[in-house]
C-alpha positions in Angstrom: 80.3 97.2 78.8 82.3 94.0 78.4 83.1 91.8 81.4 86.7 90.9 82.1 88.1 87.4 82.0 91.4 87.4 83.9 94.0 85.3 82.1 96.3 82.7 83.7 99.3 84.9 83.7 97.5 87.7 85.5 96.4 85.2 88.1 100.0 84.2 88.5 100.7 87.8 89.4 97.9 87.7 92.0 98.8 84.4 93.5 95.3 83.0 92.5 94.9 79.5 91.3 93.3 79.1 87.9 90.7 76.8 89.6 89.7 79.6 92.0 89.6 81.9 89.0 86.7 79.9 87.5 84.4 81.6 90.1 85.0 85.0 88.4 82.6 86.2 85.8 83.7 85.2 82.3 83.7 87.4 79.2 83.4 86.7 75.6 86.5 85.4 73.8 85.8 87.9 71.0 87.5 91.0 72.5 86.5 94.1 70.5 89.1 96.6 69.5 89.1 99.7 71.6 87.3 102.7 70.0 90.0 105.0 71.4 93.5 104.8 72.9 94.0 103.4 76.4 97.3 103.9 78.3 98.9 102.2 81.2 101.5 103.7 83.5 104.1 101.2 84.7 106.5 102.3 87.5 108.2 98.9 88.0 111.4 98.7 85.9 111.5 95.0 86.2 108.2 94.7 84.3 110.2 94.5 81.1 111.2 91.0 82.1 107.6 89.9 82.8 106.5 89.6 79.2 103.6 87.2 79.8 102.2 89.2 82.6 102.4 92.4 80.5 100.7 90.7 77.6 97.8 89.7 79.8 97.4 93.2 81.3 97.4 94.6 77.8 94.7 92.2 76.7 92.5 92.6 79.8 92.5 96.4 79.7 92.7 96.8 75.9 95.9 98.9 76.2 97.1 100.7 73.2 99.9 102.8 74.8 102.3 101.6 77.5 104.4 104.0 79.6 107.4 102.1 81.0 109.7 103.5 83.6 113.2 102.9 82.3 116.4 103.5 84.3 119.8 104.1 82.9 121.9 102.5 81.5 119.3 100.8 79.3 119.7 97.1 79.1 119.5 96.7 75.3 118.6 93.0 74.9 115.9 92.8 77.5 114.5 96.2 76.5 114.5 95.3 72.8 112.6 92.0 73.5 110.0 93.9 75.6 109.4 96.7 73.1 109.2 94.2 70.2 106.6 92.1 71.9 104.4 95.1 72.7 104.7 96.4 69.2 103.6 92.9 68.1 100.4 93.5 70.1 99.9 96.9 68.4 100.9 98.8 71.5 102.9 102.0 71.3 105.8 102.0 73.9 107.0 105.1 75.7 109.8 105.6 78.2 108.2 107.0 81.4 110.7 109.5 82.7 111.0 112.5 85.0 112.7 113.9 88.1 111.3 116.8 90.1 114.6 118.7 90.0 114.5 118.7 86.2 111.7 121.2 86.4 114.1 123.9 87.6 116.4 123.7 84.6 115.5 126.3 82.0 117.5 124.6 79.2 116.2 121.1 80.0 119.7 119.7 80.2 119.0 116.7 82.4 115.9 115.7 80.5 117.8 116.1 77.2 120.6 113.9 78.6 118.1 111.2 79.3 116.6 111.6 75.8 120.1 111.3 74.3 120.5 107.8 75.9 117.1 106.8 74.5 118.0 108.1 71.0 121.3 106.1 71.1 119.3 103.0 72.1 116.9 103.5 69.2 119.7 104.0 66.7 121.2 100.7 67.6 118.0 98.6 67.3 115.7 97.4 64.6 112.6 99.5 64.0 110.3 97.0 65.8 112.5 97.4 68.9 112.5 101.2 69.1 110.6 103.3 71.6 107.9 105.5 70.1 108.5 108.3 72.5 108.5 109.5 76.1 105.9 110.3 78.8 107.6 113.1 80.7 106.4 113.4 84.3 108.3 116.3 85.8 106.6 117.8 88.9 108.5 120.9 90.2 105.3 122.1 91.9 105.7 119.5 94.6 108.8 121.2 96.0 108.6 124.0 98.6 110.8 126.3 96.5 108.0 126.3 93.9 105.7 128.2 96.3 108.3 131.0 96.6 107.7 132.2 93.1 105.3 129.9 91.1 105.1 132.2 88.1 108.9 132.4 87.6 109.4 128.7 88.4 106.7 127.8 85.8 108.5 129.8 83.2 111.7 127.9 84.0 109.9 124.6 83.8 108.2 125.4 80.5 111.4 126.7 79.0 113.2 123.4 79.8 110.3 121.3 78.5 110.3 123.3 75.2 114.1 122.7 74.8 113.6 118.9 75.4 110.6 118.8 73.1 112.7 120.3 70.3 115.4 117.7 70.8 112.7 114.9 70.8 111.3 116.3 67.5 114.7 116.2 65.9 115.0 112.5 66.8 111.5 111.3 65.9 110.3 110.8 69.5 106.7 111.5 70.4 106.9 113.8 73.5 104.0 113.6 76.0 103.9 116.2 78.8 102.4 114.8 82.0 101.0 117.6 84.1 98.7 118.2 87.1 95.2 119.7 86.5 95.8 122.7 88.7 98.3 125.0 86.9 95.4 127.2 85.8 94.1 127.3 89.4 97.5 128.7 90.4 97.0 131.6 87.9 99.6 130.1 85.5 97.3 129.7 82.5 99.5 131.8 80.3 102.5 129.6 80.7 100.3 126.5 80.6 99.2 127.6 77.1 102.9 128.1 76.1 103.7 124.5 77.3 100.8 122.9 75.4 101.5 125.0 72.3 105.3 124.7 72.1 106.3 122.0 74.5 104.7 118.7 73.6 103.0 116.6 71.0 100.4 115.4 73.5 99.3 116.6 77.0 98.5 114.1 79.7 96.5 115.6 82.6 96.5 113.9 86.1 92.8 114.3 86.5 92.5 113.3 90.2 89.0 114.7 90.9 86.5 111.9 90.9 83.1 112.9 89.5 84.3 116.3 88.2 86.9 115.3 85.7 85.5 117.2 82.7 85.1 120.4 84.7 88.5 120.3 86.2 90.4 119.8 82.9 88.3 122.2 80.9 91.2 124.7 80.5 93.7 122.0 79.4 91.1 120.5 77.0 90.4 123.9 75.4 94.1 124.6 74.9 94.7 121.1 73.5 91.9 121.6 71.1 93.1 125.1 70.1 96.6 123.7 69.2 95.3 120.4 67.8 97.1 118.3 70.5 96.0 114.9 71.8 94.6 115.1 75.4 95.2 112.3 77.9 92.8 112.0 80.9 94.7 110.1 83.7 92.6 108.5 86.4 94.1 107.3 89.7 93.6 103.8 91.1 96.0 103.8 94.1 94.6 103.2 97.5 93.3 106.0 99.8 96.0 107.3 102.0 98.8 106.5 99.5 100.7 109.7 98.7 98.0 111.6 100.6 95.2 110.5 98.3 91.7 111.0 99.6 88.5 109.2 98.6 87.6 111.9 96.1 90.9 111.5 94.3 91.0 107.8 93.4 88.8 105.2 91.9 90.4 102.4 94.1 87.2 101.9 96.1 84.8 103.1 93.4 85.9 100.5 90.9 86.6 100.2 87.2 83.0 100.6 86.2 82.9 104.0 87.8 86.2 105.0 86.2 84.9 104.0 82.8 81.8 106.1 83.3 84.0 109.1 84.2 86.0 108.7 81.0 82.8 108.4 79.1 81.6 111.7 80.6 84.9 113.4 79.5 84.4 112.1 76.0 80.9 113.4 75.9 81.9 116.8 77.2 84.7 117.2 74.5 83.3 115.1 71.6 85.5 116.7 68.9 88.7 115.9 70.8 91.2 113.0 70.6 91.2 111.8 74.2 93.3 108.9 75.6 92.1 107.1 78.7 95.1 106.5 81.0 95.3 104.1 84.0 97.6 105.1 86.9 99.0 102.5 87.3 99.4 98.7 86.8 100.0 97.6 90.5 96.8 99.2 91.9 94.8 97.5 89.1 96.5 94.2 89.9 95.6 94.6 93.6 92.0 95.5 92.6 91.8 92.3 90.6 93.0 90.3 93.6 90.4 91.9 95.8 87.7 91.1 93.2 88.7 87.5 93.2 88.5 87.0 96.9 
């Protein structure tokens, strides 16, 4: 496993002097190409203006896919510059989008409305400045109304996702469905299969179960393999207590080496699958880097 050398721009994010950074362990300047895709979630909209910092994060974590939260209206010039730079680093760029209420719309109208804005942006830009697709993080299961009728609500959610996916297909947008790992635990496997089969190009599973990742996403992995869909395994790095996270749900205290070992175990369990390793998200990783430097 390669050691990380934190670049000057990253240290600028952390408020660490380059002189102090010399005490960190160096890595070889010859950075190998990742053997598989690695994704980074980014929930800070203003990150599109921090190009040097983003470039450093991409380099340090060997990112191949960047999921950027993007509000409306889209700022065309800043966004185009951001997307073009990432494409220049051989990174695919996706708009990170999703509101909980969208999961209760059977025709996916609000999600499609967002996609329409993205399509209009793409049409007005040069190929290098266009988004590759969307990471759709819609979480209706977090609402109390979900518990009143999970099966019917799941049908509504899946219906809306399928409608939005069809729209995305018509406009050459890759559509990644971001889901929790527990739909099957709720007895919703039938609709989960419909979602993976008919509602996405790729499925990203929030695999927040440290040490049991492969076991917990076995259903999703089997369905993704059945329908030849790419599978994303998302690991959490936010601090314990944030959003109710417990020690067994996040790698914040366990560290990056433990997370990489977990991804390796998932790869070994499903050797024939195309699996993307996704970090959730940039700020916790930046905080971990700060802690490592102290």
